[in-house]
C-alpha positions as CSV (number, residue, x, y, z in Angstrom):
1,M,-37.0,20.8,30.3
2,R,-34.8,17.7,30.8
3,W,-31.5,19.5,30.3
4,P,-29.3,19.9,33.3
5,A,-27.0,22.8,34.2
6,R,-23.4,21.8,34.7
7,A,-21.3,23.9,37.1
8,G,-20.4,26.8,34.9
9,G,-23.6,26.2,33.0
10,S,-22.6,23.9,30.2
11,P,-24.8,20.9,29.3
12,L,-23.9,17.6,31.0
13,L,-24.1,14.3,29.1
14,R,-24.1,11.3,31.3
15,R,-24.2,7.6,30.2
16,P,-23.9,5.2,33.1
17,D,-22.0,2.1,32.0
18,P,-22.2,-1.4,33.4
19,P,-19.5,-2.4,35.9
20,G,-16.3,-3.2,34.1
21,A,-17.3,-1.6,30.8
22,L,-14.8,0.4,28.8
23,P,-15.3,4.2,28.7
24,S,-18.2,5.4,26.7
25,D,-17.7,7.3,23.4
26,A,-18.9,10.5,25.1
27,D,-15.6,10.6,27.1
28,S,-13.1,10.5,24.3
29,I,-9.9,12.4,24.7
30,D,-9.7,13.1,20.9
31,S,-11.3,16.2,19.5
32,D,-11.3,15.1,15.9
33,T,-14.6,13.4,15.7
34,D,-17.6,12.2,13.8
35,T,-20.9,13.1,15.6
36,D,-24.5,12.3,15.4
37,T,-27.1,14.4,17.2
38,D,-30.7,13.2,17.6
39,T,-33.4,15.3,19.1
40,D,-37.1,14.5,19.7
41,T,-40.1,15.6,21.8
42,D,-40.5,12.4,23.7
43,T,-41.3,13.1,27.4
44,D,-39.7,9.8,28.7
45,T,-36.7,10.3,30.9
46,D,-33.4,9.1,29.3
47,T,-30.4,8.1,31.4
48,D,-28.2,10.6,29.4
49,F,-29.9,13.5,31.3
50,R,-31.0,14.3,34.8
51,D,-34.8,14.5,35.2
52,T,-36.9,17.3,36.7
53,D,-39.0,16.8,39.8
54,S,-42.8,17.0,39.8
55,T,-42.6,20.8,40.1
56,G,-40.5,21.1,37.0
57,T,-37.4,22.2,39.0
58,E,-34.1,20.7,38.0
59,Q,-32.5,18.5,40.6
60,P,-28.9,19.0,41.7
61,P,-26.4,16.4,40.5
62,E,-25.7,13.5,42.8
63,D,-22.0,14.0,42.8
64,D,-20.0,17.2,42.4
65,D,-17.1,15.4,40.7
66,D,-19.6,14.3,38.0
67,L,-20.6,17.9,37.6
68,Q,-17.0,19.1,37.3
69,G,-16.0,16.3,34.9
70,G,-13.9,14.6,37.6
71,P,-13.4,10.8,38.2
72,R,-16.5,8.7,38.3
73,P,-16.7,5.6,40.5
74,D,-19.3,4.0,38.3
75,R,-17.0,4.0,35.3
76,P,-13.9,1.9,36.1
77,A,-11.1,2.0,33.6
78,G,-10.3,-1.4,32.1
79,P,-6.8,-2.7,31.9
80,R,-6.3,-1.2,28.4
81,A,-8.5,1.8,28.9
82,L,-7.5,5.4,29.5
83,Y,-10.5,7.4,30.8
84,D,-10.7,11.1,30.5
85,G,-13.7,12.5,32.3
86,S,-12.8,16.2,31.9
87,A,-15.1,18.8,30.4
88,K,-12.7,19.0,27.5
89,A,-13.1,15.4,26.5
90,M,-15.9,16.3,24.1
91,P,-15.5,19.6,22.2
92,S,-18.3,22.0,22.6
93,R,-18.9,22.2,18.9
94,V,-20.3,18.7,19.1
95,L,-23.5,20.2,20.6
96,D,-24.1,22.8,18.0
97,N,-26.6,20.7,16.1
98,A,-28.4,20.0,19.4
99,Y,-28.7,23.7,20.2
100,T,-30.0,24.4,16.7
101,R,-32.6,21.7,16.9
102,M,-33.7,22.8,20.4
103,A,-34.3,26.3,19.0
104,E,-36.4,24.9,16.2
105,L,-38.5,23.0,18.8
106,G,-39.3,26.2,20.7
107,V,-36.8,26.1,23.6
108,D,-36.3,29.6,25.1
109,P,-33.3,31.3,23.2
110,A,-32.2,32.8,26.5
111,R,-31.8,29.3,28.0
112,I,-30.0,28.0,24.9
113,G,-27.7,31.1,25.0
114,A,-26.9,30.3,28.7
115,M,-26.1,26.7,27.8
116,R,-23.8,27.8,24.9
117,A,-22.0,30.4,27.1
118,G,-21.6,28.0,30.0
119,D,-23.6,30.3,32.3
120,P,-26.3,29.1,34.9
121,V,-29.3,28.0,33.0
122,P,-32.7,29.7,34.0
123,P,-35.6,27.4,34.8
124,P,-37.9,26.6,31.8
125,G,-41.0,28.6,31.1
126,A,-44.4,27.2,31.6
127,D,-45.1,27.1,27.8
128,E,-41.7,25.6,26.9
129,P,-41.8,22.2,25.3
130,L,-40.3,19.3,27.2
131,V,-37.4,18.1,25.0
132,Q,-35.1,15.1,25.3
133,V,-31.8,15.4,23.5
134,T,-29.4,12.5,22.8
135,V,-25.9,13.2,21.5
136,V,-23.8,10.3,20.2
137,F,-20.1,11.1,20.2
138,V,-17.8,8.7,18.3
139,P,-14.0,9.3,18.7
140,P,-11.8,8.4,15.8
141,R,-9.6,5.4,16.2
142,L,-10.7,4.9,19.8
143,R,-8.1,7.1,21.3
144,S,-9.9,6.9,24.6
145,F,-8.8,3.3,24.8
146,M,-5.1,3.9,24.3
147,P,-3.2,3.2,27.5
148,E,-0.1,5.0,26.3
149,P,0.6,7.9,23.8
150,L,1.3,6.7,20.3
151,P,4.9,6.7,19.0
152,E,5.9,9.9,17.4
153,H,5.6,8.8,13.8
154,E,2.3,7.0,14.4
155,E,0.9,10.1,16.1
156,W,2.0,12.2,13.1
157,R,0.3,9.8,10.8
158,R,-2.9,10.0,12.9
159,R,-2.9,13.8,13.0
160,H,-2.5,14.0,9.2
161,H,-5.3,11.5,8.6
162,L,-3.0,8.9,6.9
163,P,-4.3,5.3,6.8
164,P,-2.6,2.7,9.0
165,S,0.6,1.5,7.5
166,N,-0.8,-2.0,7.1
167,R,-3.7,-0.7,5.0
168,A,-1.6,0.9,2.2
169,T,1.1,-0.3,-0.2
170,P,4.5,1.1,0.6
171,P,4.8,3.4,-2.6
172,H,1.3,4.7,-2.0
173,D,2.1,5.3,1.7
174,F,5.3,7.1,0.7
175,L,3.3,9.4,-1.7
176,L,0.8,10.2,1.1
177,H,3.7,11.2,3.4
178,C,5.0,13.5,0.7
179,Y,1.6,15.1,0.2
180,A,1.0,15.5,3.9
181,E,4.5,17.1,4.6
182,L,4.1,19.5,1.7
183,L,0.6,20.5,2.9
184,A,1.9,21.0,6.4
185,A,4.7,23.2,5.1
186,L,2.1,25.2,3.1
187,H,0.0,25.7,6.2
188,D,3.0,26.8,8.2
189,G,4.3,29.1,5.5
190,A,7.5,27.0,5.3
191,L,7.4,25.8,1.7
192,P,10.8,25.9,0.0
193,P,11.2,28.0,-3.1
194,V,11.7,25.0,-5.3
195,L,10.9,21.3,-4.9
196,L,14.0,19.1,-5.1
197,A,12.3,16.0,-6.5
198,T,10.8,17.3,-9.7
199,P,12.1,15.0,-12.5
200,T,14.3,16.3,-15.3
201,W,14.0,13.1,-17.5
202,M,10.9,11.2,-18.6
203,S,12.0,8.1,-16.7
204,G,11.6,10.0,-13.5
205,H,15.3,10.7,-12.9
206,I,16.9,13.9,-11.8
207,D,20.1,15.3,-13.2
208,P,22.6,15.5,-10.3
209,D,23.7,19.0,-11.1
210,V,20.1,20.2,-11.2
211,L,19.6,18.8,-7.8
212,V,22.5,20.7,-6.4
213,D,21.3,23.9,-8.1
214,R,18.0,23.4,-6.2
215,L,19.8,22.8,-3.0
216,E,21.7,26.0,-3.4
217,T,18.4,27.9,-4.1
218,C,16.8,26.5,-0.9
219,A,19.9,27.3,1.2
220,A,20.0,30.9,-0.2
221,A,16.4,31.3,0.9
222,G,17.2,29.9,4.4
223,V,14.6,27.1,4.0
224,E,15.3,23.4,4.5
225,P,13.5,21.1,2.1
226,V,10.8,18.9,3.6
227,P,12.2,15.4,4.5
228,S,10.1,13.5,2.0
229,D,11.1,15.8,-0.9
230,L,14.7,15.2,-0.1
231,A,14.2,11.5,0.1
232,Q,12.3,11.4,-3.2
233,A,15.0,13.5,-4.9
234,L,17.8,11.1,-3.7
235,L,15.8,8.1,-5.0
236,R,15.5,9.7,-8.4
237,L,19.2,10.1,-9.0
238,P,20.7,7.9,-11.6
239,R,22.6,4.8,-10.4
240,G,26.2,5.1,-9.5
241,R,28.4,7.8,-8.0
242,H,28.3,11.5,-9.0
243,Q,31.5,12.9,-7.5
244,A,31.5,16.3,-9.2
245,A,27.9,17.0,-8.0
246,A,28.8,15.6,-4.5
247,D,31.7,18.1,-4.3
248,R,29.4,21.0,-5.2
249,A,26.8,19.8,-2.7
250,A,29.3,19.6,0.1
251,K,29.9,23.4,-0.2
252,V,26.2,24.2,0.3
253,D,25.5,25.2,3.9
254,S,22.4,23.2,4.7
255,E,21.6,19.8,6.3
256,A,19.8,18.6,3.2
257,A,22.8,19.5,1.0
258,R,25.2,17.6,3.3
259,S,22.9,14.6,3.2
260,A,22.8,14.8,-0.6
261,A,26.6,15.1,-0.8
262,R,27.0,11.8,1.1
263,W,24.5,10.1,-1.2
264,L,26.1,11.5,-4.4
265,A,29.6,10.5,-3.3
266,G,28.4,6.9,-2.5
267,D,26.6,4.3,-4.5
268,G,23.1,5.5,-3.6
269,L,20.5,3.0,-2.5
270,A,21.8,-0.6,-2.4
271,D,19.6,-3.0,-4.3
272,P,17.4,-4.8,-1.7
273,E,16.6,-8.5,-1.9
274,C,13.6,-8.8,-4.1
275,G,11.5,-11.8,-4.9
276,L,8.2,-13.6,-4.4
277,V,6.6,-16.7,-2.9
278,W,3.7,-18.6,-4.4
279,R,1.0,-19.3,-1.7
280,H,-2.3,-21.0,-1.7
281,M,-5.3,-21.2,0.7
282,V,-5.5,-24.2,3.0
283,G,-8.6,-23.9,5.2
284,A,-8.5,-20.3,6.2
285,T,-4.7,-19.9,6.0
286,M,-2.4,-19.0,3.2
287,V,0.6,-21.4,3.0
288,E,3.6,-21.7,0.8
289,L,3.2,-23.9,-2.3
290,G,6.8,-25.0,-2.5
291,D,8.0,-26.8,-5.6
292,A,5.0,-29.0,-6.1
293,E,1.2,-28.4,-6.4
294,P,-1.4,-30.2,-4.3
295,D,-4.2,-32.0,-6.2
296,H,-6.7,-29.3,-5.5
297,F,-6.3,-25.6,-4.5
298,T,-8.8,-22.8,-4.7
299,E,-6.9,-19.6,-4.3
300,V,-3.4,-18.5,-5.2
301,R,-1.5,-15.4,-4.2
302,L,1.9,-14.0,-4.8
303,Q,3.6,-13.0,-1.5
304,P,6.1,-10.1,-2.2
305,V,9.6,-10.5,-0.7
306,L,11.5,-7.3,-0.1
307,R,14.4,-7.1,2.4
308,V,16.7,-4.1,2.8
309,T,20.4,-5.0,2.5
310,A,21.9,-1.6,3.6
311,P,19.8,1.0,5.4
312,T,20.1,4.5,4.0
313,G,19.5,6.4,7.3
314,H,16.4,8.1,5.8
315,R,13.4,6.9,7.8
316,L,10.9,7.4,5.0
317,I,13.0,5.3,2.7
318,D,14.0,2.5,5.1
319,E,10.7,2.2,7.1
320,V,8.0,3.4,4.8
321,L,9.0,2.8,1.1
322,L,11.1,-0.2,1.6
323,R,9.0,-2.2,4.1
324,E,7.9,-5.6,2.8
325,P,4.5,-5.3,1.0
326,S,1.5,-7.3,1.9
327,E,0.1,-10.0,-0.3
328,W,-3.2,-8.3,-0.1
329,M,-4.4,-5.8,-2.8
330,F,-5.6,-2.5,-1.5
331,G,-8.0,-1.0,-4.0
332,Q,-7.7,2.5,-2.8
333,C,-4.0,2.4,-3.6
334,A,-4.5,1.6,-7.3
335,S,-5.1,5.2,-8.1
336,T,-1.4,6.0,-7.7
337,I,0.1,2.9,-9.4
338,G,1.0,4.9,-12.4
339,A,3.3,7.1,-10.3
340,W,5.2,4.2,-8.7
341,P,7.9,3.7,-11.4
342,A,8.9,7.4,-11.2
343,I,9.3,7.0,-7.4
344,L,12.1,4.5,-7.9
345,P,13.4,5.0,-11.4
346,S,16.8,3.5,-10.5
347,H,15.3,0.4,-8.7
348,R,12.5,-0.9,-10.9
349,E,12.4,-4.3,-9.4
350,I,11.2,-2.8,-6.1
351,V,8.3,-1.4,-8.1
352,A,7.6,-4.8,-9.6
353,V,7.5,-6.4,-6.2
354,N,4.9,-3.9,-5.1
355,L,2.8,-4.7,-8.2
356,L,2.6,-8.4,-7.5
357,P,-0.6,-8.3,-5.3
358,Y,-2.4,-6.8,-8.3
359,L,-1.3,-9.4,-10.9
360,L,-3.7,-12.2,-10.2
361,R,-6.6,-9.9,-9.2
362,G,-7.6,-8.7,-12.7
363,H,-6.3,-5.1,-12.1
364,W,-4.9,-4.8,-15.6
365,G,-7.2,-5.0,-18.6
366,T,-6.2,-6.6,-21.9
367,W,-6.6,-3.6,-24.2
368,A,-3.0,-2.4,-24.0
369,A,0.3,-3.1,-22.3
370,P,0.2,-1.7,-18.8
371,A,1.8,1.7,-18.7
372,E,3.5,0.8,-15.4
373,I,5.4,-2.0,-17.1
374,A,6.3,0.2,-20.0
375,D,7.7,2.7,-17.5
376,L,9.8,0.0,-15.9
377,E,11.4,-0.6,-19.3
378,I,12.9,2.9,-19.5
379,A,14.0,2.8,-15.8
380,Q,17.2,1.5,-14.4
381,G,18.2,-1.4,-12.2
382,P,18.4,-5.2,-12.4
383,L,15.2,-7.1,-13.2
384,G,14.4,-10.3,-11.4
385,E,11.6,-12.8,-10.6
386,A,9.0,-10.2,-9.8
387,T,9.3,-8.5,-13.2
388,A,9.6,-12.0,-14.8
389,V,6.3,-13.3,-13.5
390,I,4.5,-10.1,-14.5
391,L,5.9,-10.2,-18.0
392,A,5.1,-14.0,-18.4
393,F,1.6,-13.6,-17.1
394,L,0.7,-10.6,-19.3
395,L,2.4,-12.1,-22.4
396,V,0.5,-15.4,-22.1
397,G,-2.7,-13.5,-21.1
398,G,-2.8,-12.0,-24.6
399,V,-2.2,-8.4,-23.6
400,P,-1.5,-6.4,-26.7
401,D,1.8,-4.5,-27.1
402,M,3.6,-6.9,-24.8
403,I,5.7,-8.3,-27.6
404,P,7.2,-4.9,-28.7
405,L,7.9,-4.2,-25.0
406,I,9.7,-7.5,-24.5
407,L,11.7,-7.0,-27.7
408,R,12.8,-3.5,-26.5
409,M,13.9,-5.0,-23.2
410,A,15.7,-7.8,-25.1
411,A,17.5,-5.3,-27.4
412,K,19.0,-3.6,-24.4
413,G,20.0,-6.9,-22.9
414,E,17.7,-6.5,-19.9
415,L,15.1,-9.2,-20.4
416,P,15.1,-11.7,-17.6
417,A,14.3,-14.6,-20.0
418,E,15.4,-17.5,-17.7
419,A,13.4,-16.1,-14.9
420,M,10.5,-15.7,-17.3
421,G,10.8,-19.4,-18.1
422,R,10.7,-20.4,-14.4
423,Q,7.7,-18.2,-13.6
424,L,5.9,-19.1,-16.8
425,A,5.9,-22.8,-15.8
426,L,4.4,-21.8,-12.4
427,V,1.8,-19.6,-14.1
428,L,0.7,-22.4,-16.3
429,R,0.6,-24.9,-13.4
430,R,-1.0,-22.7,-10.8
431,T,-3.4,-20.2,-12.6
432,W,-6.2,-20.4,-15.1
433,L,-3.8,-19.7,-18.1
434,Q,-3.3,-22.6,-20.4
435,P,-0.3,-24.0,-22.4
436,R,-1.8,-23.5,-25.9
437,P,-2.1,-19.7,-25.6
438,A,1.4,-19.7,-24.2
439,I,2.7,-21.5,-27.3
440,A,0.9,-19.0,-29.5
441,A,2.4,-16.1,-27.7
442,L,5.9,-17.5,-27.8
443,T,5.5,-18.3,-31.5
444,E,4.5,-14.7,-32.2
445,L,7.4,-13.4,-30.2
446,A,9.8,-15.7,-32.1
447,D,8.4,-14.7,-35.4
448,A,8.8,-11.0,-34.5
449,G,12.6,-11.5,-34.1
450,G,12.8,-12.7,-30.5
451,H,13.7,-16.3,-31.2
452,H,16.9,-16.2,-29.1
453,E,14.9,-14.9,-26.1
454,V,12.2,-17.5,-26.7
455,W,14.8,-20.3,-26.6
456,R,16.2,-19.0,-23.3
457,I,12.6,-19.1,-22.0
458,L,11.9,-22.6,-23.4
459,R,15.1,-24.1,-22.1
460,V,14.0,-23.4,-18.5
461,L,10.3,-23.9,-19.1
462,L,10.4,-27.4,-20.7
463,P,11.9,-29.4,-17.8
464,E,9.2,-28.0,-15.5
465,L,6.3,-29.0,-17.8
466,L,7.4,-32.5,-19.1
467,P,5.4,-35.4,-17.7
468,R,6.3,-36.7,-14.3
469,E,6.4,-40.4,-13.4
470,K,3.1,-42.2,-14.4
471,Q,1.9,-39.2,-16.3
472,R,1.1,-39.1,-20.0
473,A,2.1,-36.4,-22.4
474,S,-0.8,-34.3,-23.7
475,V,-1.2,-33.1,-27.2
476,T,-0.5,-29.6,-26.2
477,L,2.8,-30.6,-24.5
478,T,3.8,-32.5,-27.6
479,E,3.3,-29.3,-29.6
480,L,5.4,-27.4,-27.1
481,V,8.3,-29.8,-27.5
482,A,8.0,-29.6,-31.3
483,F,8.0,-25.8,-31.2
484,A,11.1,-26.0,-28.9
485,A,12.8,-28.2,-31.5
486,D,12.1,-25.7,-34.2
487,V,13.3,-22.7,-32.2
488,A,16.5,-24.6,-31.2
489,G,17.1,-25.2,-34.9
490,W,16.6,-21.5,-35.7
491,T,19.0,-20.4,-33.1
492,G,21.6,-23.1,-33.4
493,A,21.1,-24.0,-29.7
494,R,23.4,-26.5,-28.1
495,G,23.6,-28.1,-24.7
496,E,21.7,-31.2,-23.6
497,I,18.6,-30.9,-21.4
498,P,18.6,-33.9,-19.2
499,A,14.8,-33.9,-18.7
500,V,14.4,-34.1,-22.5
501,A,17.1,-36.7,-22.9
502,A,15.2,-39.0,-20.4
503,F,12.5,-39.5,-23.0
504,T,14.9,-40.4,-25.9
505,G,16.1,-43.8,-24.8
506,S,12.9,-45.7,-25.1
507,R,11.5,-47.5,-28.2
508,R,8.2,-45.6,-28.0
509,T,6.9,-44.4,-31.3
510,S,4.6,-41.7,-30.1
511,R,4.8,-38.3,-31.6
512,F,5.9,-36.9,-28.2
513,A,8.9,-39.3,-28.1
514,H,9.7,-38.4,-31.7
515,E,9.8,-34.7,-30.9
516,C,11.9,-35.2,-27.8
517,R,14.5,-37.2,-29.9
518,R,14.4,-34.4,-32.6
519,L,15.1,-31.7,-30.0
520,H,17.8,-33.8,-28.3
521,A,19.5,-34.4,-31.6
522,Q,19.5,-30.6,-32.3
523,L,21.0,-29.8,-28.9
524,T,23.7,-32.6,-28.9
525,G,24.5,-32.9,-32.6
526,A,23.5,-36.6,-32.5
527,A,21.6,-38.3,-35.3
528,S,17.9,-38.4,-34.5
C-alpha cells in the first residue's frame, strides 16, 4: 500500500513545491480548517506519498527531518511566508475521512488503527488493495502566510469568525461584536445576571436610573458586564447630563459603574462630523463630482463622511461603530438594518450616514415608508445632509407614507428642509428621478399642510435648477417656478432670490419669464 509510516506511526503527507514557492496548504499553522479528502484505487504513484519497492516493502524516508516534521530544504519560506513544518500543523482529524474511505476499500483495519494511533504501521497483506490517498488541506485566511501574529483585536475577530472590518458596515460589525462577546461569556459561564443595554423606551433609549439599577445587580453578583453591553447601554442613554444617576453609579463598586458614572456626569457622545460626498465613475475610479456635473456619467455613489470629534475611550465605540463607512453596499449587512436606529437612538444622523450606501441601490421598496427612517423620527439628535438626501430621494421616488413622516418631523421642528432642498437638486440632476414627480410630491406635501416646509425646500432648490447661461427653460422648470410662486403666496414669503431676479429684467414674454416676475414680485412686494 502506498501509505508511509511516519516516525511514531502517523501518516505523512508530502507535497514537494517548486523552488521559491510559498508553503503548501498542507503546512498551515491554523487548525480551524476546511478540508477535502479524495481517495481512489489508482495504482499510479503520487508525489504526496512515498512509493513501495518492487517487493511491496515501504522505503524509509529520505530525510529524517521530513519524517519528524522538521525544516525542509526544498521548501524555502518566501519573504512574507511563515512556514510551520511541525506534525501539529495539520490536525489529525483532517484524516478521519481518509481512514474511513480506506476501510471501505478493504485496507486492513489493524493497519488503519496503527495509523490512527501513531504506532508503527505493519506491512500490507498480500490480498490488500493498493490505495492512493490525496488529502487537500485548506487553511482559513492563509494564516501560514502571516509573517507576524495578528494584532490582539484582529486575532480576536478571527477566532470568533467575524468578517474583516472592511467587509461589514460599522453598525452591523458592532452588533456582531456584541453577539460574539455574549456567546463567549455564555461558553465561559460568565454571563452577567442582567443585560445593561436592554431598552426601556420604544425609541431604543434606556432610563438612566434603570441602567444604574442593573449596574448594582451586576456588582452584587460579582460579575462585570461584557464591554459591548456596557458600550451599547451608554449609547442608549438620552442626550444630556444625568447627574443624579451619575451620583448613584459612582457609589457602585465596579469598573463598569465607574465608567457609566463618568458618562452620565458628562455630555455623553459628542456629535461627530457627518455628511456625504457625491461621486461618480471615471474609467475604473470613483471621483468626486463637485458642484457641477459632467456631460455624461454612468454610475453615481454617495460616499459617507463620518469623523469623530471627541473620542469616548471605549474601543468598540471609537474604532468599530464610529469608523467611517464605505461607499459600498454589503448585502449581508442588510439583515440588521432594522436594528441600527436603536443602536444610536441619541445620534440618528450617524445611522443615516450608514444608510447612504443603500439609498441608490434599490434596497428599499416603494410599498411603505422605510421603518428605519420612521425609527429615526422618534430618535434624538440633530439631522443633517445624510437624512436630508434620504428624505428627498424617497419623497420624490413616490414612497407611500413619506408625507405623514415628514409632517411629523416638521411638527416637532426637526425637518432639515433647507438641506432637503440642496440634496433634492442634486438628486434631480444626478439620478434617474425627474422634476415632474418632484413637483407632484411637493404639491401633495403642501396640500397636506406642509406648505411652509415646502417653501423652505423650494427657496434652496430653485437657484440650483434654474437655467444656466445658454440654456433654455423647460416646460417642467416653468411649472416648478409657477408652483413656487403659488407657495410663496400661501406662506407670505419675503426675501429676494437673486437667481430668480436675474430673469425679471428682460423684455421676454415667455411663460417662464412671466412666472419668474410673479415670484419675484411676491418676494419683494413689487408690482409684477
